[in-house]
VODRENRO-675607 format. One line per 4 residues: their letters; for each residue x, y, z of C-alpha. Coordinates in nm, 2 decimals, decimal comma. Example, Ala and Ser with C-alpha at 12.3 -4.5 7.8 and 13.67 -1.06 7.14 Angstrom:
REM VODRENRO-675607
AS = 1,23/-0,45/0,78 ~ 1,37/-0,11/0,71;
This chain:
REM VODRENRO-675607
MAQA = -0,30/-0,12/-0,93 ~ -0,13/-0,09/-1,28 ~ 0,13/0,18/-1,34 ~ 0,20/0,35/-1,66;
DNPL = 0,57/0,32/-1,81 ~ 0,63/0,66/-1,62 ~ 0,83/0,64/-1,31 ~ 0,68/0,74/-0,98;
PDVL = 0,87/0,93/-0,70 ~ 0,92/0,72/-0,38 ~ 0,78/0,97/-0,15 ~ 0,40/1,03/-0,06;
YTGA = 0,22/1,33/0,07 ~ -0,11/1,40/0,22 ~ -0,37/1,61/0,02 ~ -0,32/1,92/0,24;
QVRD = 0,07/1,89/0,18 ~ 0,02/1,87/-0,20 ~ -0,23/2,17/-0,18 ~ 0,05/2,36/0,03;
LDAR = 0,31/2,27/-0,23 ~ 0,08/2,41/-0,50 ~ 0,06/2,73/-0,29 ~ 0,44/2,75/-0,27;
LIAA = 0,47/2,72/-0,62 ~ 0,23/3,00/-0,69 ~ 0,40/3,20/-0,43 ~ 0,74/3,15/-0,58;
GTPG = 0,60/3,29/-0,91 ~ 0,44/3,04/-1,12 ~ 0,08/3,15/-1,20 ~ -0,19/2,92/-1,07;
LELM = -0,35/2,92/-1,44 ~ 0,00/2,82/-1,59 ~ -0,01/2,52/-1,32 ~ -0,36/2,42/-1,44;
QRAA = -0,26/2,41/-1,83 ~ 0,05/2,21/-1,74 ~ -0,20/1,96/-1,57 ~ -0,42/1,98/-1,86;
NACW = -0,17/1,92/-2,10 ~ -0,04/1,63/-1,88 ~ -0,41/1,47/-1,90 ~ -0,43/1,52/-2,27;
RALR = -0,11/1,36/-2,35 ~ -0,22/1,05/-2,13 ~ -0,57/1,03/-2,27 ~ -0,44/1,04/-2,63;
LRWP = -0,21/0,75/-2,55 ~ -0,48/0,56/-2,38 ~ -0,76/0,64/-2,63 ~ -0,59/0,74/-2,95;
HAAE = -0,90/0,69/-3,18 ~ -1,17/0,80/-2,93 ~ -1,23/1,15/-3,12 ~ -1,47/1,25/-2,84;
VTVL = -1,43/1,36/-2,46 ~ -1,71/1,44/-2,20 ~ -1,57/1,61/-1,93 ~ -1,78/1,64/-1,60;
AGAG = -1,67/1,96/-1,42 ~ -1,69/2,08/-1,05 ~ -1,66/2,42/-0,92 ~ -1,30/2,42/-0,79;
NNGA = -0,95/2,39/-0,94 ~ -1,02/2,01/-1,06 ~ -1,30/2,14/-1,26 ~ -1,10/2,41/-1,41;
DGYL = -0,85/2,15/-1,52 ~ -1,15/1,98/-1,71 ~ -1,23/2,30/-1,89 ~ -0,87/2,31/-1,98;
IAAL = -0,86/1,96/-2,10 ~ -1,17/2,00/-2,31 ~ -1,03/2,30/-2,49 ~ -0,73/2,11/-2,59;
ARRA = -0,95/1,83/-2,72 ~ -1,16/2,05/-2,94 ~ -0,85/2,24/-3,07 ~ -0,72/1,90/-3,15;
GWHA = -1,05/1,83/-3,37 ~ -1,22/1,60/-3,11 ~ -1,60/1,67/-3,01 ~ -1,54/1,80/-2,66;
TVIA = -1,84/1,87/-2,43 ~ -1,85/1,99/-2,06 ~ -2,11/1,88/-1,82 ~ -2,09/2,15/-1,55;
LAPA = -2,21/2,07/-1,20 ~ -2,15/2,45/-1,10 ~ -2,31/2,72/-1,27 ~ -2,07/2,94/-1,49;
DKLT = -2,15/3,25/-1,31 ~ -2,02/3,10/-0,97 ~ -1,69/3,03/-1,10 ~ -1,41/3,26/-0,99;
GDAA = -1,04/3,33/-1,04 ~ -0,85/3,07/-1,23 ~ -1,17/2,85/-1,28 ~ -1,35/3,13/-1,44;
AAFA = -1,04/3,17/-1,68 ~ -1,04/2,80/-1,76 ~ -1,40/2,84/-1,84 ~ -1,37/3,12/-2,08;
EAQA = -1,08/2,93/-2,27 ~ -1,31/2,64/-2,31 ~ -1,58/2,87/-2,45 ~ -1,32/3,04/-2,68;
AGVQ = -1,22/2,69/-2,81 ~ -1,57/2,62/-2,90 ~ -1,63/2,34/-2,63 ~ -1,99/2,28/-2,57;
CQPW = -2,10/2,35/-2,22 ~ -2,41/2,24/-2,05 ~ -2,53/2,20/-1,69 ~ -2,56/1,85/-1,52;
STGA = -2,91/1,66/-1,55 ~ -2,98/1,31/-1,45 ~ -3,04/1,25/-1,82 ~ -2,71/1,40/-1,96;
ALRG = -2,57/1,23/-2,24 ~ -2,20/1,09/-2,18 ~ -2,00/1,00/-2,49 ~ -1,66/0,93/-2,59;
VLVD = -1,39/0,95/-2,30 ~ -1,52/1,06/-1,98 ~ -1,29/1,30/-1,78 ~ -1,36/1,29/-1,42;
ALLG = -1,29/1,66/-1,30 ~ -1,56/1,68/-1,01 ~ -1,38/1,70/-0,70 ~ -1,03/1,71/-0,59;
TGLG = -0,79/1,63/-0,31 ~ -0,98/1,85/-0,05 ~ -1,27/1,64/-0,02 ~ -1,37/1,63/0,35;
REVQ = -1,72/1,49/0,38 ~ -1,93/1,23/0,24 ~ -2,03/1,28/-0,15 ~ -2,40/1,35/-0,19;
GVYA = -2,64/1,53/-0,43 ~ -2,57/1,58/-0,79 ~ -2,21/1,49/-0,73 ~ -2,31/1,15/-0,62;
QAIE = -2,55/1,12/-0,90 ~ -2,28/1,24/-1,15 ~ -2,05/0,97/-1,01 ~ -2,32/0,69/-1,04;
AVNT = -2,36/0,79/-1,41 ~ -2,00/0,78/-1,47 ~ -1,95/0,43/-1,32 ~ -2,26/0,28/-1,51;
SGLG = -2,17/0,44/-1,85 ~ -1,95/0,15/-1,97 ~ -1,71/0,43/-2,11 ~ -1,33/0,49/-2,06;
VLAV = -1,29/0,71/-1,76 ~ -0,95/0,94/-1,72 ~ -0,97/1,08/-1,35 ~ -0,79/1,41/-1,31;
DIPS = -0,55/1,41/-1,01 ~ -0,76/1,16/-0,78 ~ -1,07/0,97/-0,86 ~ -1,37/1,19/-0,73;
GLNA = -1,49/1,05/-0,39 ~ -1,18/0,91/-0,29 ~ -0,99/1,05/0,01 ~ -0,63/1,17/-0,08;
DTGH = -0,50/1,08/0,28 ~ -0,66/0,74/0,33 ~ -0,77/0,57/0,00 ~ -1,11/0,56/0,17;
VMGT = -1,44/0,59/-0,03 ~ -1,64/0,90/0,08 ~ -1,96/0,78/0,04 ~ -1,90/0,70/-0,34;
AVRA = -1,63/0,75/-0,58 ~ -1,53/0,73/-0,95 ~ -1,39/0,39/-1,10 ~ -1,13/0,53/-1,33;
DLTV = -0,96/0,36/-1,59 ~ -0,67/0,60/-1,58 ~ -0,57/0,86/-1,31 ~ -0,32/1,14/-1,38;
TFIA = -0,21/1,30/-1,07 ~ 0,02/1,61/-1,03 ~ 0,31/1,76/-0,83 ~ 0,34/1,49/-0,57;
LKLG = 0,20/1,16/-0,51 ~ -0,09/1,12/-0,27 ~ -0,09/0,86/-0,01 ~ -0,45/0,77/-0,07;
LFTG = -0,39/0,68/-0,43 ~ -0,23/0,36/-0,29 ~ -0,39/0,21/0,00 ~ -0,76/0,15/0,13;
EAPT = -0,99/0,12/-0,18 ~ -0,77/0,31/-0,41 ~ -0,63/-0,02/-0,60 ~ -0,98/-0,09/-0,72;
LVGS = -1,06/0,28/-0,83 ~ -0,73/0,44/-0,95 ~ -0,68/0,23/-1,26 ~ -0,35/0,31/-1,42;
LVFD = -0,15/0,58/-1,26 ~ 0,04/0,85/-1,45 ~ 0,25/1,12/-1,26 ~ 0,36/1,46/-1,37;
DLNA = 0,53/1,68/-1,15 ~ 0,42/1,99/-1,36 ~ 0,78/2,10/-1,38 ~ 0,75/2,21/-1,03;
DASI = 1,09/2,35/-0,88 ~ 1,25/2,05/-0,68 ~ 1,38/2,31/-0,42 ~ 1,01/2,39/-0,34;
LAQV = 0,90/2,04/-0,33 ~ 1,20/1,96/-0,08 ~ 1,03/2,22/0,18 ~ 0,79/1,99/0,27;
KPQA = 0,85/1,66/0,44 ~ 0,67/1,37/0,27 ~ 0,41/1,17/0,46 ~ 0,54/0,83/0,38;
TLLK = 0,79/0,63/0,17 ~ 0,69/0,43/-0,13 ~ 0,89/0,12/-0,15 ~ 1,06/0,08/-0,49;
PGGL = 1,36/-0,13/-0,63 ~ 1,65/0,11/-0,58 ~ 1,54/0,27/-0,27 ~ 1,50/-0,05/-0,08;
PLPA = 1,68/-0,13/0,26 ~ 1,89/-0,42/0,18 ~ 2,10/-0,65/0,39 ~ 2,47/-0,63/0,34;
PRVA = 2,64/-0,87/0,07 ~ 2,85/-1,16/0,23 ~ 3,22/-1,21/0,20 ~ 3,40/-1,53/0,09;
TAHK = 3,46/-1,61/0,45 ~ 3,12/-1,60/0,57 ~ 2,96/-1,87/0,79 ~ 2,62/-1,95/0,91;
GQFG = 2,68/-1,80/1,28 ~ 2,72/-1,47/1,13 ~ 2,35/-1,44/1,00 ~ 2,14/-1,55/1,31;
RVLV = 1,92/-1,81/1,43 ~ 1,54/-1,80/1,38 ~ 1,32/-1,97/1,61 ~ 0,96/-2,04/1,49;
IGGE = 0,74/-2,10/1,78 ~ 0,38/-2,24/1,67 ~ 0,18/-2,51/1,53 ~ -0,08/-2,63/1,77;
RGTG = -0,22/-2,98/1,67 ~ -0,40/-2,92/1,35 ~ -0,24/-2,62/1,23 ~ 0,14/-2,72/1,21;
GAAI = 0,16/-2,62/0,84 ~ 0,16/-2,26/0,95 ~ 0,45/-2,29/1,17 ~ 0,65/-2,50/0,90;
MAAE = 0,58/-2,24/0,62 ~ 0,73/-1,98/0,86 ~ 1,03/-2,20/0,92 ~ 1,09/-2,27/0,54;
SALR = 1,04/-1,90/0,46 ~ 1,31/-1,80/0,73 ~ 1,54/-2,05/0,57 ~ 1,48/-1,94/0,22;
TGAG = 1,55/-1,58/0,31 ~ 1,89/-1,64/0,44 ~ 1,88/-1,70/0,83 ~ 2,19/-1,87/0,91;
MVSL = 1,99/-2,14/1,09 ~ 1,64/-2,19/1,17 ~ 1,48/-2,38/1,45 ~ 1,10/-2,47/1,50;
ATRD = 0,94/-2,54/1,84 ~ 0,62/-2,72/1,79 ~ 0,37/-3,00/1,88 ~ 0,54/-3,34/1,88;
VHLA = 0,26/-3,46/1,62 ~ 0,44/-3,21/1,38 ~ 0,81/-3,33/1,43 ~ 0,80/-3,60/1,14;
PALT = 0,64/-3,37/0,88 ~ 0,86/-3,09/0,96 ~ 1,17/-3,31/0,95 ~ 1,06/-3,48/0,64;
RLPE = 0,99/-3,14/0,44 ~ 1,26/-2,92/0,62 ~ 1,57/-3,15/0,71 ~ 1,78/-2,84/0,77;
VMTA = 1,56/-2,70/1,03 ~ 1,62/-2,79/1,38 ~ 1,28/-2,92/1,49 ~ 1,19/-2,96/1,86;
AVDS = 0,86/-3,13/2,00 ~ 0,75/-2,90/2,30 ~ 0,49/-3,00/2,50 ~ 0,55/-2,76/2,80;
ANQL = 0,67/-2,41/2,80 ~ 0,93/-2,54/3,03 ~ 1,11/-2,67/2,72 ~ 1,12/-2,34/2,55;
PALI = 1,37/-2,13/2,75 ~ 1,67/-2,33/2,63 ~ 1,56/-2,29/2,28 ~ 1,50/-1,93/2,30;
KAAS = 1,84/-1,88/2,47 ~ 2,01/-2,00/2,12 ~ 1,80/-1,79/1,91 ~ 1,87/-1,43/1,80;
VLVV = 1,52/-1,39/1,65 ~ 1,17/-1,54/1,74 ~ 0,89/-1,58/1,51 ~ 0,59/-1,62/1,74;
GPGM = 0,21/-1,71/1,65 ~ 0,19/-1,92/1,34 ~ -0,08/-2,20/1,40 ~ -0,01/-2,14/1,77;
GTGA = -0,35/-2,13/1,89 ~ -0,51/-1,95/2,17 ~ -0,57/-2,24/2,39 ~ -0,33/-2,31/2,72;
WGRS = -0,05/-2,44/2,52 ~ -0,03/-2,13/2,29 ~ -0,06/-1,92/2,59 ~ 0,19/-2,06/2,79;
LLSV = 0,46/-2,05/2,49 ~ 0,37/-1,68/2,41 ~ 0,42/-1,58/2,79 ~ 0,76/-1,74/2,78;
AASS = 0,85/-1,58/2,45 ~ 0,72/-1,24/2,59 ~ 0,97/-1,26/2,88 ~ 1,26/-1,27/2,65;
QTAQ = 1,46/-0,97/2,53 ~ 1,51/-1,13/2,19 ~ 1,37/-0,96/1,90 ~ 1,05/-1,10/1,76;
VWDA = 0,80/-1,12/1,49 ~ 0,43/-1,17/1,63 ~ 0,16/-1,28/1,39 ~ -0,18/-1,46/1,38;
DALN = -0,26/-1,60/1,73 ~ 0,00/-1,43/1,89 ~ -0,17/-1,09/1,81 ~ -0,50/-1,23/1,92;
LLSE = -0,35/-1,28/2,26 ~ -0,15/-0,95/2,26 ~ -0,51/-0,77/2,23 ~ -0,59/-0,92/2,57;
GVVA = -0,34/-0,71/2,72 ~ -0,16/-0,97/2,90 ~ 0,19/-0,98/2,75 ~ 0,41/-0,72/2,56;
LPSG = 0,68/-0,73/2,32 ~ 1,04/-0,65/2,35 ~ 1,18/-0,38/2,18 ~ 1,31/-0,41/1,83;
SVIT = 1,02/-0,63/1,73 ~ 0,74/-0,62/1,46 ~ 0,38/-0,71/1,47 ~ 0,19/-0,81/1,14;
PHPG = -0,17/-0,78/1,18 ~ -0,42/-0,80/0,91 ~ -0,71/-0,54/0,93 ~ -0,93/-0,78/1,18;
EAAR = -0,64/-0,83/1,41 ~ -0,54/-0,45/1,38 ~ -0,90/-0,39/1,50 ~ -0,89/-0,61/1,79;
LLGM = -0,55/-0,46/1,88 ~ -0,67/-0,10/1,87 ~ -1,02/-0,18/2,01 ~ -1,22/-0,06/1,71;
STAD = -1,41/-0,21/1,44 ~ -1,23/-0,34/1,10 ~ -1,43/-0,10/0,90 ~ -1,28/0,19/1,12;
VQAD = -0,92/0,04/1,05 ~ -0,99/0,05/0,66 ~ -1,14/0,39/0,67 ~ -0,81/0,52/0,76;
RPSA = -0,51/0,26/0,74 ~ -0,22/0,51/0,80 ~ -0,35/0,62/1,12 ~ -0,43/0,29/1,23;
ALAL = -0,08/0,16/1,15 ~ 0,09/0,45/1,33 ~ -0,12/0,42/1,62 ~ -0,03/0,04/1,65;
ARKY = 0,32/0,12/1,62 ~ 0,30/0,38/1,89 ~ 0,06/0,16/2,12 ~ 0,29/-0,14/2,11;
GNVC = 0,62/0,05/2,11 ~ 0,75/-0,16/1,79 ~ 0,71/-0,16/1,43 ~ 0,38/-0,25/1,27;
VLKG = 0,30/-0,42/0,94 ~ -0,05/-0,34/0,86 ~ -0,13/-0,60/0,58 ~ -0,37/-0,59/0,31;
AGSL = -0,40/-0,38/-0,03 ~ -0,12/-0,09/0,02 ~ 0,04/-0,27/0,31 ~ 0,18/-0,03/0,53;
IADP = 0,50/-0,03/0,78 ~ 0,49/0,22/1,06 ~ 0,73/0,25/1,36 ~ 0,68/0,44/1,69;
DGRL = 0,86/0,76/1,57 ~ 0,61/0,81/1,29 ~ 0,80/0,68/0,99 ~ 0,55/0,54/0,73;
ALCD = 0,64/0,32/0,42 ~ 0,38/0,17/0,18 ~ 0,41/-0,11/-0,04 ~ 0,18/-0,08/-0,36;
RGHP = 0,29/-0,43/-0,51 ~ 0,04/-0,75/-0,49 ~ -0,20/-0,93/-0,65 ~ -0,55/-1,05/-0,56;
AMAT = -0,46/-1,41/-0,61 ~ -0,28/-1,35/-0,27 ~ -0,63/-1,39/-0,11 ~ -0,56/-1,72/0,04;
AGLG = -0,44/-1,87/0,36 ~ -0,08/-1,90/0,47 ~ 0,08/-1,60/0,33 ~ 0,11/-1,43/0,64;
DVLS = 0,30/-1,74/0,81 ~ 0,53/-1,70/0,51 ~ 0,58/-1,30/0,57 ~ 0,66/-1,34/0,93;
GVIG = 0,93/-1,59/0,83 ~ 1,07/-1,36/0,58 ~ 1,09/-1,06/0,82 ~ 1,22/-1,29/1,11;
ALLA = 1,54/-1,38/0,86 ~ 1,58/-1,04/0,76 ~ 1,60/-0,93/1,13 ~ 1,85/-1,23/1,21;
QHMS = 2,05/-1,08/0,91 ~ 2,12/-0,78/1,13 ~ 1,85/-0,53/0,95 ~ 1,67/-0,30/1,18;
AFDA = 1,31/-0,38/1,25 ~ 1,17/-0,11/1,02 ~ 1,40/-0,19/0,74 ~ 1,36/-0,56/0,77;
ACLG = 0,97/-0,52/0,77 ~ 0,99/-0,29/0,45 ~ 1,20/-0,53/0,27 ~ 1,01/-0,83/0,38;
VWLH = 0,67/-0,68/0,27 ~ 0,82/-0,57/-0,06 ~ 0,97/-0,91/-0,13 ~ 0,64/-1,09/-0,03;
ATAG = 0,42/-0,87/-0,23 ~ 0,62/-0,87/-0,52 ~ 0,68/-1,24/-0,52 ~ 0,29/-1,27/-0,49;
EQQG = 0,23/-1,04/-0,77 ~ 0,46/-1,27/-1,01 ~ 0,31/-1,58/-0,89 ~ -0,03/-1,42/-0,88;
AKGR = -0,02/-1,35/-1,27 ~ -0,05/-1,72/-1,31 ~ -0,41/-1,69/-1,21 ~ -0,62/-1,83/-0,90;
GLAA = -0,50/-2,14/-0,70 ~ -0,20/-1,96/-0,57 ~ -0,06/-2,12/-0,27 ~ 0,16/-1,98/-0,01;
VDLI = 0,46/-2,18/-0,04 ~ 0,45/-2,09/-0,43 ~ 0,61/-1,74/-0,28 ~ 0,91/-1,89/-0,11;
PAIR = 1,13/-1,97/-0,42 ~ 1,01/-1,63/-0,58 ~ 1,12/-1,45/-0,27 ~ 1,46/-1,61/-0,29;
QLLE = 1,51/-1,49/-0,64 ~ 1,39/-1,14/-0,57 ~ 1,62/-1,12/-0,29 ~ 1,91/-1,22/-0,49;
EVAP = 1,83/-0,97/-0,76 ~ 1,79/-0,66/-0,53 ~ 2,06/-0,76/-0,28 ~ 2,31/-1,01/-0,44;
CKA = 2,45/-1,26/-0,16 ~ 2,83/-1,22/-0,28 ~ 3,02/-0,94/-0,22;
């Protein structure tokens, strides 16, 4: 999802929390209509910047406060000499309170108001003021018809606060939703603008706090943290006398016959993310390729789980699962790893075996499922996971007693205590094999450098997604290993090595 130039806060709220903040602001002395006028002005400014020569707007207005914002936007446009029309999905005589006052202001400004019909003419820039953050059920009837008309119009679309039909808490589409080119959101950022299906619907995002009193905003605890430069957890810089023994030893366990590349990529990313030492336990057929590509990695051919305890004893962090398979070899290695109290990162086949319930992770570890793996771990469908990604991430963290990274658009990091972070970086070119293996190595290396599991997961996800965004900008054909040098450079930019 593209962001406009205005900086975004680093905290995210649920829709109910933002409505609570709105009520607190009103109770503290800011009239509701004044907040609506500020919101309308924010939208009007953003609209003129995006479409300066449009000269015409069509507002689709619902019955609530979102619709009221739309009436006020239309009034601003008309006073500026633009042609402005409001297509209302609720009769004017049903509007009450601030919404009725907003309708009256639009009428006084000379805005043309007409009821919705399936043949309604949509012209100029469309303003989606249909449904706000309180949507609790599937969109149906005339609202669904209006959203379909917006999406098939071919016109520019500005969404007021949130694209109608998008769940403000989860990013799930409630039956159907507006595809906006620009979304202007108010007071506080909603979690659902950044995960689930939101990245395909929100377009560029503009935020305006409506001059809200910061002390009132501080009264409500955010639901999640948005990972951004300047607020990232970071490893400590290194003093001039630093040596490799101070920065941990990562042991990557994986690479069944035919899938050795996954384990090798995890080892390489751990090495390049700053682990003091990296070892690799893999099948004997991968020994020569691993040594050829990574002579710095201490690679051991492991044919039996009996060979693993000595390697684990020397390690400070285990990365388990890349290319490991779910056969007898992989199962035996995972069983030995799970019996260790060493901090671990589990990915891929380790997660598939974890879902069977025969092994468990030690504390201080990280699991990194994609939605399909998360569904198996939770015993539900992938669609159910995607319908409420924040709840799924938190449920996984609680169930397995460790930090969970739920990968995908708007990756989420959750811990068992309920902390939640979100990364909104990334690129569709990242839809390719091997990126999870790279991520597991990155998180493992950060754990080895004495970061907590939650902090290592947050920084690792941000580095991985931001590197993917940079490399993905070159187009299709992104390879997982393309991220590794970019991750190294990004880490140096945000956390310089030298003290």
